[in-house]
Structure formats: structure tokens, C-alpha cells
C-alpha positions as a Markdown table, in Angstrom:
| # | Residue | x | y | z |
|---|---|---|---|---|
| 1 | Met | 52.1 | -2.5 | 26.4 |
| 2 | Lys | 50.3 | -2.2 | 29.8 |
| 3 | Lys | 47.0 | -1.1 | 28.1 |
| 4 | Ile | 47.2 | -4.2 | 25.8 |
| 5 | Cys | 47.7 | -6.5 | 28.7 |
| 6 | Val | 44.7 | -5.0 | 30.5 |
| 7 | Ala | 42.5 | -5.4 | 27.4 |
| 8 | Leu | 43.6 | -9.0 | 26.9 |
| 9 | Gly | 42.8 | -9.7 | 30.5 |
| 10 | Val | 39.3 | -8.3 | 30.2 |
| 11 | Leu | 38.6 | -10.3 | 27.0 |
| 12 | Phe | 39.8 | -13.5 | 28.7 |
| 13 | Met | 37.6 | -13.0 | 31.7 |
| 14 | Ala | 34.5 | -12.4 | 29.4 |
| 15 | Ile | 35.2 | -15.6 | 27.5 |
| 16 | Ala | 35.6 | -17.5 | 30.7 |
| 17 | Ser | 32.3 | -16.2 | 32.1 |
| 18 | Ala | 30.5 | -17.2 | 28.9 |
| 19 | Leu | 31.9 | -20.7 | 29.0 |
| 20 | Ala | 30.8 | -21.1 | 32.6 |
| 21 | Asp | 27.1 | -20.6 | 31.5 |
| 22 | Asp | 26.2 | -23.5 | 29.3 |
| 23 | Asn | 22.7 | -22.2 | 28.5 |
| 24 | Val | 24.1 | -18.9 | 27.1 |
| 25 | Leu | 26.5 | -20.8 | 24.9 |
| 26 | Val | 23.8 | -23.2 | 23.6 |
| 27 | Lys | 21.4 | -20.3 | 22.9 |
| 28 | Thr | 24.1 | -18.3 | 21.1 |
| 29 | Ala | 25.3 | -21.3 | 19.0 |
| 30 | Ser | 21.7 | -22.1 | 18.2 |
| 31 | Ser | 21.0 | -18.5 | 17.1 |
| 32 | Ile | 24.1 | -18.3 | 15.0 |
| 33 | Ser | 23.4 | -21.7 | 13.4 |
| 34 | Thr | 19.8 | -20.7 | 12.5 |
| 35 | Lys | 20.8 | -17.5 | 10.9 |
| 36 | Ser | 23.7 | -18.8 | 9.0 |
| 37 | Ser | 21.9 | -21.9 | 7.7 |
| 38 | Gly | 19.4 | -19.8 | 5.7 |
| 39 | Glu | 16.4 | -21.5 | 7.3 |
| 40 | Ile | 13.0 | -19.9 | 6.8 |
| 41 | Ser | 11.7 | -18.2 | 9.9 |
| 42 | Thr | 8.8 | -19.8 | 11.8 |
| 43 | Asp | 6.6 | -16.9 | 10.7 |
| 44 | Ser | 6.7 | -18.2 | 7.1 |
| 45 | Ile | 4.5 | -21.1 | 7.9 |
| 46 | Tyr | 1.6 | -18.7 | 7.9 |
| 47 | Trp | 2.1 | -17.9 | 4.2 |
| 48 | Thr | 0.4 | -20.0 | 1.5 |
| 49 | Phe | 1.1 | -19.7 | -2.3 |
| 50 | Pro | -1.7 | -21.5 | -4.2 |
| 51 | Gly | -2.0 | -20.9 | -8.0 |
| 52 | Ser | -2.5 | -22.4 | -11.4 |
| 53 | Val | -1.3 | -21.9 | -15.0 |
| 54 | Gly | -2.7 | -23.4 | -18.1 |
| 55 | Leu | -3.6 | -23.5 | -21.8 |
| 56 | Asn | -7.1 | -24.1 | -23.1 |
| 57 | Val | -8.2 | -25.1 | -26.6 |
| 58 | Asn | -11.7 | -25.3 | -28.2 |
| 59 | Gln | -12.5 | -26.3 | -31.8 |
| 60 | Ala | -15.8 | -26.5 | -33.7 |
| 61 | Tyr | -16.8 | -27.3 | -37.3 |
| 62 | Phe | -20.2 | -27.1 | -39.1 |
| 63 | Asn | -20.7 | -27.8 | -42.7 |
| 64 | Glu | -22.9 | -25.5 | -44.8 |
| 65 | Tyr | -26.0 | -27.8 | -44.3 |
| 66 | Ser | -25.8 | -27.7 | -40.5 |
| 67 | Met | -28.6 | -25.9 | -38.7 |
| 68 | Glu | -26.4 | -25.1 | -35.7 |
| 69 | Gly | -23.9 | -23.0 | -37.7 |
| 70 | Thr | -21.4 | -22.8 | -40.5 |
| 71 | Gly | -17.6 | -23.1 | -40.9 |
| 72 | Leu | -14.6 | -23.9 | -38.8 |
| 73 | Ser | -13.5 | -22.1 | -35.6 |
| 74 | Val | -10.6 | -22.7 | -33.3 |
| 75 | Ser | -9.9 | -20.8 | -30.1 |
| 76 | Ser | -7.1 | -20.9 | -27.6 |
| 77 | Asp | -6.2 | -19.0 | -24.5 |
| 78 | Ala | -3.6 | -19.1 | -21.7 |
| 79 | Phe | -4.2 | -18.2 | -18.1 |
| 80 | Val | -2.3 | -17.7 | -14.9 |
| 81 | Asn | -3.6 | -17.3 | -11.3 |
| 82 | Leu | -1.1 | -16.6 | -8.6 |
| 83 | Asn | -1.9 | -16.1 | -4.9 |
| 84 | Ala | 0.1 | -15.1 | -1.8 |
| 85 | Asn | -2.0 | -15.4 | 1.4 |
| 86 | Tyr | -1.0 | -14.7 | 5.0 |
| 87 | Lys | -3.0 | -15.6 | 8.1 |
| 88 | Lys | -1.7 | -15.3 | 11.7 |
| 89 | Asn | -3.7 | -14.7 | 14.9 |
| 90 | Arg | -6.0 | -11.8 | 14.0 |
| 91 | Val | -4.3 | -10.7 | 10.8 |
| 92 | Lys | -5.5 | -11.9 | 7.3 |
| 93 | Trp | -3.9 | -10.7 | 4.1 |
| 94 | Asp | -4.9 | -12.0 | 0.7 |
| 95 | Asn | -3.1 | -11.1 | -2.6 |
| 96 | Ser | -3.7 | -12.3 | -6.1 |
| 97 | Phe | -2.7 | -11.8 | -9.7 |
| 98 | Ala | -4.8 | -13.2 | -12.6 |
| 99 | Ala | -4.4 | -12.8 | -16.3 |
| 100 | Lys | -6.0 | -14.3 | -19.4 |
| 101 | Tyr | -5.1 | -13.9 | -23.1 |
| 102 | Gly | -6.5 | -15.8 | -26.1 |
| 103 | Phe | -7.3 | -15.9 | -29.8 |
| 104 | Ile | -10.0 | -17.2 | -32.1 |
| 105 | Tyr | -9.7 | -18.3 | -35.7 |
| 106 | Ser | -12.7 | -18.6 | -38.0 |
| 107 | Asp | -12.9 | -19.1 | -41.7 |
| 108 | Gln | -16.2 | -17.1 | -41.6 |
| 109 | Phe | -14.5 | -13.9 | -40.6 |
| 110 | Ala | -14.5 | -11.5 | -43.6 |
| 111 | Ser | -11.2 | -10.0 | -42.6 |
| 112 | Asp | -8.6 | -10.7 | -39.9 |
| 113 | Ser | -9.4 | -14.4 | -39.6 |
| 114 | Leu | -7.3 | -14.5 | -36.4 |
| 115 | Arg | -8.8 | -12.3 | -33.7 |
| 116 | Lys | -8.3 | -11.7 | -30.0 |
| 117 | Asn | -11.1 | -13.1 | -28.0 |
| 118 | Met | -9.8 | -12.8 | -24.4 |
| 119 | Asp | -7.6 | -10.2 | -22.8 |
| 120 | Glu | -7.5 | -9.1 | -19.2 |
| 121 | Phe | -5.3 | -8.9 | -16.1 |
| 122 | Gly | -5.9 | -7.8 | -12.5 |
| 123 | Leu | -4.1 | -7.3 | -9.2 |
| 124 | Tyr | -6.0 | -7.7 | -5.9 |
| 125 | Ser | -4.9 | -7.2 | -2.3 |
| 126 | Lys | -7.0 | -7.2 | 0.8 |
| 127 | Phe | -5.7 | -6.7 | 4.4 |
| 128 | Gly | -7.9 | -7.4 | 7.4 |
| 129 | Tyr | -7.8 | -7.4 | 11.2 |
| 130 | Lys | -10.2 | -9.6 | 13.0 |
| 131 | Met | -12.6 | -7.8 | 15.3 |
| 132 | Ala | -15.2 | -10.5 | 16.0 |
| 133 | Lys | -15.8 | -14.2 | 15.2 |
| 134 | Tyr | -16.5 | -13.7 | 11.5 |
| 135 | Trp | -15.8 | -10.0 | 11.0 |
| 136 | Tyr | -12.6 | -8.2 | 9.9 |
| 137 | Ser | -12.0 | -4.5 | 9.5 |
| 138 | Ser | -10.3 | -4.4 | 6.1 |
| 139 | Ala | -8.6 | -2.4 | 3.4 |
| 140 | Leu | -8.8 | -3.4 | -0.2 |
| 141 | Ala | -6.9 | -2.3 | -3.4 |
| 142 | Ser | -7.2 | -3.6 | -6.9 |
| 143 | Leu | -6.1 | -2.8 | -10.5 |
| 144 | Glu | -7.6 | -4.0 | -13.7 |
| 145 | Ser | -6.8 | -3.5 | -17.4 |
| 146 | Gln | -5.8 | -5.4 | -20.6 |
| 147 | Phe | -2.6 | -6.1 | -22.5 |
| 148 | Thr | -3.3 | -5.1 | -26.1 |
| 149 | Asn | -5.7 | -3.3 | -28.4 |
| 150 | Gly | -9.3 | -4.5 | -28.6 |
| 151 | Tyr | -11.5 | -4.1 | -31.7 |
| 152 | Lys | -15.2 | -4.4 | -32.6 |
| 153 | Tyr | -15.9 | -5.5 | -36.2 |
| 154 | Asp | -18.7 | -3.9 | -38.2 |
| 155 | Pro | -19.7 | -5.3 | -41.6 |
| 156 | Leu | -19.3 | -3.2 | -44.7 |
| 157 | Pro | -21.5 | -3.2 | -47.8 |
| 158 | Ser | -18.6 | -4.9 | -49.7 |
| 159 | Gly | -18.9 | -7.9 | -47.4 |
| 160 | Lys | -15.6 | -7.2 | -45.5 |
| 161 | Asp | -15.4 | -6.2 | -41.9 |
| 162 | Thr | -14.0 | -2.9 | -40.6 |
| 163 | Ala | -12.0 | -3.1 | -37.3 |
| 164 | Ile | -12.8 | -0.2 | -34.9 |
| 165 | Leu | -10.6 | 0.3 | -31.9 |
| 166 | Asn | -12.6 | 0.3 | -28.7 |
| 167 | Ser | -10.1 | -0.5 | -26.0 |
| 168 | Ser | -6.3 | -0.8 | -25.3 |
| 169 | Phe | -3.7 | -1.0 | -22.5 |
| 170 | Phe | -5.0 | 1.2 | -19.7 |
| 171 | Ala | -7.7 | 2.5 | -22.0 |
| 172 | Pro | -9.6 | 1.8 | -19.9 |
| 173 | Gly | -7.8 | 0.9 | -16.6 |
| 174 | Tyr | -9.5 | 0.7 | -13.2 |
| 175 | Val | -8.0 | 1.3 | -9.8 |
| 176 | Lys | -10.0 | 0.9 | -6.6 |
| 177 | Val | -9.1 | 1.7 | -3.0 |
| 178 | Ser | -11.6 | 0.7 | -0.3 |
| 179 | Leu | -12.0 | 0.8 | 3.5 |
| 180 | Gly | -14.7 | -1.4 | 5.0 |
| 181 | Phe | -15.6 | -4.6 | 6.7 |
| 182 | Asp | -15.1 | -8.2 | 5.6 |
| 183 | Tyr | -17.5 | -11.0 | 6.6 |
| 184 | Val | -15.8 | -14.4 | 6.5 |
| 185 | Pro | -18.0 | -17.2 | 7.9 |
| 186 | Asn | -15.8 | -20.0 | 6.6 |
| 187 | Lys | -12.9 | -20.7 | 4.2 |
| 188 | Tyr | -15.2 | -20.9 | 1.2 |
| 189 | Ile | -16.8 | -17.5 | 1.1 |
| 190 | Ser | -16.1 | -13.8 | 1.9 |
| 191 | Leu | -18.2 | -10.7 | 1.6 |
| 192 | Phe | -16.4 | -7.3 | 1.6 |
| 193 | Met | -18.6 | -4.2 | 2.1 |
| 194 | Ser | -17.2 | -0.7 | 1.9 |
| 195 | Pro | -19.1 | 2.6 | 2.4 |
| 196 | Leu | -15.9 | 4.5 | 1.4 |
| 197 | Thr | -14.4 | 3.5 | -1.9 |
| 198 | Thr | -12.5 | 5.6 | -4.4 |
| 199 | Arg | -12.6 | 4.3 | -8.0 |
| 200 | Phe | -10.2 | 5.8 | -10.6 |
| 201 | Thr | -10.9 | 5.2 | -14.3 |
| 202 | Ile | -7.9 | 5.8 | -16.6 |
| 203 | Cys | -8.0 | 6.2 | -20.4 |
| 204 | Arg | -4.6 | 7.0 | -21.9 |
| 205 | Leu | -6.0 | 7.3 | -25.5 |
| 206 | Asn | -7.8 | 10.5 | -26.4 |
| 207 | Glu | -9.8 | 9.0 | -29.2 |
| 208 | Leu | -11.4 | 6.5 | -26.7 |
| 209 | Ala | -12.0 | 8.9 | -23.9 |
| 210 | Pro | -15.7 | 9.6 | -24.7 |
| 211 | Asn | -16.4 | 5.9 | -24.5 |
| 212 | Tyr | -15.4 | 5.9 | -20.8 |
| 213 | Gly | -17.0 | 9.1 | -19.6 |
| 214 | Met | -13.9 | 11.3 | -19.6 |
| 215 | Glu | -14.3 | 15.0 | -19.1 |
| 216 | Leu | -13.7 | 17.3 | -22.1 |
| 217 | Ile | -11.0 | 19.9 | -21.3 |
| 218 | Glu | -12.5 | 23.3 | -21.4 |
| 219 | Gly | -11.3 | 25.5 | -24.3 |
| 220 | Thr | -10.6 | 22.5 | -26.5 |
| 221 | Ala | -12.7 | 20.9 | -29.2 |
| 222 | Asn | -11.7 | 17.3 | -28.8 |
| 223 | Glu | -9.1 | 17.0 | -25.9 |
| 224 | Tyr | -10.1 | 14.9 | -22.9 |
| 225 | Lys | -8.7 | 14.4 | -19.4 |
| 226 | Lys | -6.8 | 11.1 | -18.9 |
| 227 | Ser | -8.6 | 10.0 | -15.7 |
| 228 | Arg | -11.5 | 10.6 | -13.5 |
| 229 | Ser | -12.3 | 9.6 | -9.9 |
| 230 | Glu | -15.5 | 8.6 | -8.1 |
| 231 | Leu | -16.3 | 8.2 | -4.4 |
| 232 | Gly | -18.9 | 5.7 | -3.6 |
| 233 | Ala | -20.0 | 2.4 | -2.0 |
| 234 | Tyr | -18.6 | -0.9 | -3.1 |
| 235 | Ala | -19.2 | -4.6 | -2.3 |
| 236 | Ile | -17.7 | -7.9 | -3.5 |
| 237 | Leu | -18.8 | -11.4 | -2.8 |
| 238 | Arg | -16.0 | -14.0 | -3.5 |
| 239 | Ser | -15.9 | -17.8 | -3.3 |
| 240 | Asp | -12.9 | -19.8 | -4.2 |
| 241 | Phe | -12.6 | -23.5 | -3.1 |
| 242 | Asp | -12.5 | -27.1 | -4.2 |
| 243 | Ile | -16.0 | -28.7 | -4.4 |
| 244 | Thr | -14.4 | -32.1 | -4.6 |
| 245 | Lys | -10.8 | -33.3 | -5.1 |
| 246 | Asn | -11.2 | -32.8 | -8.9 |
| 247 | Ile | -13.6 | -29.9 | -9.2 |
| 248 | His | -12.6 | -26.3 | -8.4 |
| 249 | Phe | -15.1 | -23.4 | -8.1 |
| 250 | Phe | -14.5 | -19.7 | -8.3 |
| 251 | Ser | -17.1 | -16.9 | -8.3 |
| 252 | Ser | -16.8 | -13.1 | -7.9 |
| 253 | Leu | -19.8 | -10.8 | -7.8 |
| 254 | Glu | -19.1 | -7.1 | -7.3 |
| 255 | Ala | -21.0 | -3.8 | -7.5 |
| 256 | Phe | -20.2 | -0.1 | -7.1 |
| 257 | Tyr | -22.3 | 3.1 | -6.9 |
| 258 | Ala | -20.8 | 6.6 | -6.9 |
| 259 | Tyr | -22.0 | 9.2 | -4.6 |
| 260 | Asn | -20.7 | 12.1 | -6.7 |
| 261 | Lys | -21.6 | 12.8 | -10.3 |
| 262 | Ala | -18.2 | 12.1 | -11.9 |
| 263 | Val | -19.1 | 10.5 | -15.2 |
| 264 | Ser | -19.2 | 12.9 | -18.1 |
| 265 | Thr | -22.0 | 12.5 | -20.6 |
| 266 | Tyr | -20.6 | 15.0 | -23.1 |
| 267 | Thr | -22.7 | 14.6 | -26.3 |
| 268 | His | -21.2 | 17.2 | -28.6 |
| 269 | Gly | -24.1 | 19.5 | -27.6 |
| 270 | Tyr | -27.0 | 17.3 | -29.0 |
| 271 | Ala | -30.2 | 18.2 | -27.3 |
| 272 | Glu | -31.8 | 15.0 | -28.5 |
| 273 | Asp | -30.5 | 11.7 | -29.8 |
| 274 | Trp | -32.2 | 12.0 | -33.2 |
| 275 | Phe | -28.9 | 12.1 | -35.1 |
| 276 | Gly | -27.9 | 8.7 | -33.8 |
| 277 | Lys | -31.4 | 7.3 | -34.6 |
| 278 | Ile | -31.2 | 8.5 | -38.1 |
| 279 | Tyr | -27.7 | 7.2 | -38.7 |
| 280 | Asn | -28.5 | 3.8 | -37.2 |
| 281 | Thr | -31.7 | 3.4 | -39.2 |
| 282 | Ile | -30.0 | 4.2 | -42.5 |
| 283 | Lys | -27.0 | 2.1 | -41.8 |
| 284 | Ser | -28.9 | -1.1 | -40.7 |
| 285 | Gln | -31.9 | -0.8 | -43.1 |
| 286 | Arg | -30.9 | 1.1 | -46.2 |
| 287 | Glu | -31.5 | -2.0 | -48.4 |
| 288 | Ser | -35.2 | -1.6 | -47.5 |
| 289 | Ile | -35.7 | 1.9 | -48.8 |
| 290 | Asn | -39.4 | 1.9 | -47.9 |
| 291 | Leu | -38.6 | 1.2 | -44.3 |
| 292 | Val | -36.0 | 3.9 | -44.2 |
| 293 | Arg | -38.5 | 6.3 | -45.7 |
| 294 | Gly | -41.1 | 5.5 | -43.1 |
| 295 | Thr | -38.6 | 6.0 | -40.3 |
| 296 | Leu | -37.3 | 9.2 | -41.6 |
| 297 | Ser | -40.8 | 10.5 | -42.1 |
| 298 | Asn | -41.7 | 9.7 | -38.5 |
| 299 | Ile | -38.6 | 11.4 | -37.2 |
| 300 | His | -39.3 | 14.4 | -39.4 |
| 301 | Asn | -43.0 | 14.8 | -38.6 |
| 302 | Met | -43.6 | 13.3 | -35.2 |
| 303 | Asp | -40.6 | 12.6 | -33.0 |
| 304 | Tyr | -39.0 | 16.0 | -33.2 |
| 305 | Ser | -40.4 | 19.5 | -34.1 |
| 306 | Lys | -38.9 | 21.4 | -36.9 |
| 307 | Glu | -37.9 | 24.1 | -34.4 |
| 308 | Asp | -35.5 | 21.7 | -32.7 |
| 309 | Met | -34.0 | 20.4 | -36.0 |
| 310 | Pro | -31.3 | 22.3 | -38.0 |
| 311 | Glu | -32.4 | 23.5 | -41.4 |
| 312 | Asp | -29.8 | 21.5 | -43.3 |
| 313 | Met | -30.9 | 18.3 | -41.5 |
| 314 | Asp | -34.5 | 19.0 | -42.4 |
| 315 | Lys | -33.4 | 19.3 | -46.1 |
| 316 | Leu | -31.2 | 16.2 | -45.8 |
| 317 | Ile | -34.0 | 14.0 | -44.5 |
| 318 | Ile | -36.3 | 15.1 | -47.4 |
| 319 | Ser | -33.5 | 14.4 | -49.9 |
| 320 | Leu | -32.8 | 10.9 | -48.5 |
| 321 | Ser | -36.5 | 10.1 | -48.4 |
| 322 | Asp | -36.8 | 10.8 | -52.1 |
| 323 | Lys | -33.9 | 8.6 | -53.1 |
| 324 | Gly | -34.4 | 5.1 | -54.5 |
| 325 | Glu | -31.1 | 3.8 | -53.0 |
| 326 | Leu | -28.8 | 5.0 | -50.2 |
| 327 | Thr | -25.2 | 4.7 | -51.1 |
| 328 | Asp | -21.9 | 4.9 | -49.2 |
| 329 | Glu | -21.6 | 8.5 | -50.3 |
| 330 | Asp | -24.9 | 9.3 | -48.6 |
| 331 | Met | -23.4 | 7.9 | -45.4 |
| 332 | Glu | -20.4 | 10.1 | -45.8 |
| 333 | Ile | -22.6 | 13.2 | -46.3 |
| 334 | Leu | -24.5 | 12.4 | -43.2 |
| 335 | Leu | -21.4 | 12.1 | -41.1 |
| 336 | Asp | -19.3 | 14.9 | -42.6 |
| 337 | Ser | -21.7 | 17.5 | -43.7 |
| 338 | Lys | -22.7 | 20.6 | -41.7 |
| 339 | Thr | -25.5 | 18.6 | -40.2 |
| 340 | Tyr | -23.2 | 17.5 | -37.4 |
| 341 | Glu | -21.9 | 21.1 | -36.8 |
| 342 | Ser | -25.2 | 22.8 | -36.9 |
| 343 | Ser | -26.8 | 20.5 | -34.4 |
| 344 | Tyr | -24.4 | 21.9 | -31.8 |
| 345 | Ser | -26.0 | 24.2 | -29.2 |
| 346 | Asp | -24.0 | 26.7 | -27.2 |
| 347 | Asp | -26.7 | 26.7 | -24.6 |
| 348 | Leu | -25.7 | 23.2 | -23.4 |
| 349 | Asp | -23.0 | 22.6 | -20.9 |
| 350 | Ile | -19.7 | 21.2 | -22.3 |
| 351 | Asn | -19.9 | 18.5 | -19.7 |
| 352 | Lys | -22.9 | 17.0 | -18.1 |
| 353 | Phe | -22.3 | 14.4 | -15.3 |
| 354 | Ile | -24.2 | 11.4 | -13.9 |
| 355 | His | -23.6 | 9.0 | -11.0 |
| 356 | Gly | -21.4 | 6.1 | -12.2 |
| 357 | Trp | -22.3 | 2.6 | -11.2 |
| 358 | Tyr | -21.5 | -0.9 | -12.4 |
| 359 | Phe | -21.8 | -4.6 | -11.6 |
| 360 | Lys | -19.7 | -7.6 | -12.7 |
| 361 | Trp | -20.1 | -11.3 | -12.1 |
| 362 | Lys | -17.3 | -13.7 | -13.0 |
| 363 | Leu | -17.8 | -17.5 | -12.7 |
| 364 | Glu | -15.2 | -20.3 | -13.3 |
| 365 | Leu | -15.7 | -24.0 | -12.9 |
| 366 | Met | -12.7 | -26.3 | -13.6 |
| 367 | Met | -12.9 | -30.2 | -13.5 |
| 368 | Lys | -9.8 | -32.3 | -13.7 |
| 369 | Leu | -9.9 | -35.3 | -16.1 |
| 370 | Thr | -6.4 | -36.3 | -15.3 |
| 371 | Lys | -3.6 | -34.8 | -13.2 |
| 372 | Tyr | -3.0 | -32.1 | -15.8 |
| 373 | Ile | -5.9 | -32.2 | -18.3 |
| 374 | Asn | -9.0 | -30.3 | -17.4 |
| 375 | Val | -12.3 | -29.1 | -18.7 |
| 376 | Ser | -13.4 | -25.6 | -17.7 |
| 377 | Val | -16.4 | -23.4 | -18.0 |
| 378 | Arg | -15.8 | -19.6 | -17.6 |
| 379 | Thr | -18.3 | -16.7 | -18.0 |
| 380 | Gln | -18.6 | -13.1 | -17.2 |
| 381 | Phe | -21.4 | -10.5 | -17.1 |
| 382 | Lys | -20.7 | -6.8 | -16.8 |
| 383 | Tyr | -22.6 | -3.6 | -17.0 |
| 384 | Asp | -21.0 | -0.2 | -16.6 |
| 385 | Asn | -23.1 | 2.9 | -17.2 |
| 386 | Ala | -19.9 | 4.9 | -17.8 |
| 387 | Glu | -19.0 | 2.9 | -20.9 |
| 388 | Met | -20.9 | 4.5 | -23.7 |
| 389 | Lys | -22.1 | 3.3 | -27.1 |
| 390 | Thr | -20.3 | 4.8 | -30.1 |
| 391 | Ile | -21.0 | 4.9 | -33.8 |
| 392 | Glu | -18.0 | 4.1 | -36.0 |
| 393 | Gly | -15.6 | 5.5 | -33.4 |
| 394 | Lys | -17.6 | 8.7 | -33.0 |
| 395 | Tyr | -20.0 | 9.5 | -30.3 |
| 396 | Tyr | -23.5 | 10.7 | -31.3 |
| 397 | Gly | -26.6 | 11.0 | -29.2 |
| 398 | Leu | -27.2 | 10.4 | -25.5 |
| 399 | Pro | -25.2 | 7.9 | -23.3 |
| 400 | His | -26.0 | 4.3 | -23.8 |
| 401 | Ala | -24.2 | 1.4 | -22.2 |
| 402 | Asn | -24.6 | -2.3 | -23.0 |
| 403 | Ile | -24.4 | -5.5 | -21.0 |
| 404 | Gln | -21.1 | -7.2 | -21.8 |
| 405 | Ile | -21.1 | -11.0 | -21.8 |
| 406 | Trp | -18.5 | -13.6 | -22.7 |
| 407 | Glu | -18.5 | -17.4 | -22.1 |
| 408 | Ala | -15.9 | -20.1 | -22.8 |
| 409 | Leu | -16.1 | -23.9 | -22.6 |
| 410 | Ser | -12.8 | -25.5 | -23.3 |
| 411 | Ile | -10.5 | -28.4 | -22.6 |
| 412 | Gly | -6.8 | -27.8 | -21.8 |
| 413 | Ile | -3.7 | -28.4 | -19.8 |
| 414 | Ala | -3.4 | -26.9 | -16.3 |
| 415 | Tyr | -1.0 | -27.2 | -13.4 |
| 416 | Gln | -2.1 | -26.3 | -9.9 |
| 417 | Phe | 0.2 | -25.7 | -7.0 |
């Protein structure tokens, strides 16, 4: 009982002391009120969350007498751009997520009249600490891929198209991690430069692995590694701002060059790309048999010596040159005969490697017609020397990459926040 009385006395004296200090009471009450009311801390005012979502539609029709084209086409795509940006004192942290997905319909497609025409998503994060007036030391990380399978369509002699798988979800996928410097002269533009960037390329589908420079697993005939990494230099120039109240501009120009030779150019052992030349010539020009004969004769007599050409290929060229017509069966013979096997040389390395490099320029211009209706122009140019050219899903000859271009002019509904 005595201990309880002593404890109550101490508690009473503490309360009395606190009540005597009005400032302590006010501060304590204010602190409790702020925490319990669920108010956002003052630090949150340094965060901004701009973004946009929308749906675009484009339609065109040309009758059979129009010089500009023929048929009906309708395309539609949805997009989302989300941002979470933080800036306080010397710290600047930008985060974004962007995705696009769309379809195109045309009555001129020989098969699959509804096709995917846009598919991509990307995550981007850049953290910087200000060192000088316009300069930040920065770290950047990004991820890019697509949602669903992508196809290229080649015409068949029957008039129909054949769909050939050439991309899929994380086939390929790209991950970049960079350390460097960010030049930000104003709120409209930023230039990030990194002498130390690691780029990971991922391809989860074995049948697409040669398209993206994956390394063949030693001891296997057709099994590839799922990823490869490159260390190199990277730069990206970004601009994202409102030109006027109703016109928004976005541009992103980036480039990468690998220091190490990490891109495989495995060519199934072909010392030269004559096999690919022969196949492409026959496929594209077989209706003009005289032209095919002339090309085959040049390959046989001039471009390559007989010593470098397998005996069965030598006989096959002569046989095809004598024919009056080249059929689908001839194409099958060319692809599936021992010609392919005999052109393999054990003297060549299983994997040969080159320096990977690429550039990509993305441009978007959006103009508001009303609060929610807009007209937009979007385009992208890309070249990646690690993305190889294939023939009907198979890889013949030496590496060959192409410039990839897409452009879209559309009207749609968009909500910006």
C-alpha cells in the first residue's frame, strides 16, 4: 500500500509540473493532434505526380482507284504515363512508368485482319544529388519490354500471309543500371551521361535467342543462354514540358556502346553468307527464272570459289539453274537438305562476339483540342546491332540488323493530371 501511494505521488507531481509549462502542453497537444489527424507531413509538398492516360483512334479508307492506297484500315491504341518526382534542397529523384498497346485492322491483310501494331512498357528511375549549379551526380535504372507476342508477316505464294514470331514478353527485355552525371540547365531538358553502365538483355524464349545475340551453350546444338550483360557508356537526352497551355512535347534520345564484346554472332558455322543470299534471291525473285539463274550463276562462278562451297550445294545450284520454275518443294529442299549441315565448319568458334551498341529516338507531340480530346503525333527510330535478321525464324548468314521505325498520327481522348 505504501509503494502504491508513493507511485501515485510521483505521477501527480509529474502532471503538475507539465501543467505548469504551457509551452510543453501546447507542443505536446499539437504533436498528438497532427499525428492522429492523418495529415500529410510537410515533406510531401516536394513530391509531384503528373501523368496522363488516354485512348487514340485512327481510320483511313481508299477505294481501288485511289493513287494513295487501297482498302480500309482502323487502328486504336491505349497509353498510360505515370510519374512520381521528388525535389528538395540538393536531392532530385524522378520516376516514371509508360505503357502503350494497340491494334490495327485492315481488309487488305491476307490473314489475321486484326493485328497488334503497338506494344511496349518501361520503368525509369533516376536519383541525383546536386554538386554545382546545373550538375548532379546521378544513378539511373530502367527496364523495358512488351506485354504479348509480336509477329512479322511474310507473303506466301498462295496469297496468304504467314505469321512468324519475332518477340514476346521479356523476349527481349532490357535492364540498365548506370552511374554518371546529370546536366539540368532548366526544367525543360536534362542530359544524363554515364561512363559506367551495365546493360542486361533477356530472352526467355530459346527459339528467339539468336535474334538477340544470345550465347549458344557449349555442348548443345540449339540451346541458348537466357541473358547476357554488357558494360559500356550510356547517354540519354530527355525533354518533357508544355510548349503552350495546349501543346505538350516529349523527346528522348539515347545511345549505348559496350566496352566488352558480349554480343554473340553465332552463325551455325557459316564462313560466308552465301547461303542467305541464295535463299533470299530464290524467295523474292523465283517468278523471274532468268534473273534467278543469273544470280545463281554469279554466286557459283564469281562470288565464292568451289573450294569454299559444299559439293551438294554446288550440285543444287546447277540443278536449280536448269529448272524452268522454282516451286515450294524446291524451297523445302534448300532449307532441309544436307546443304545446311554440310556448310558447317568445325574450324569456326561456336560463338563469335562483337561490341554491342544501339541508339533510340522517341518523339511525342500532343495538342489539346478540348479539355479531353487531343491530336497526337508519335514516332520512334531504333537501331540495335545485337538484333539480327532471320529468315523464316531461322538464322542464316552473318549478323544483319535493321533500323526500326514506327509512326502514329491519331485523335483521341486523354486525361492529364
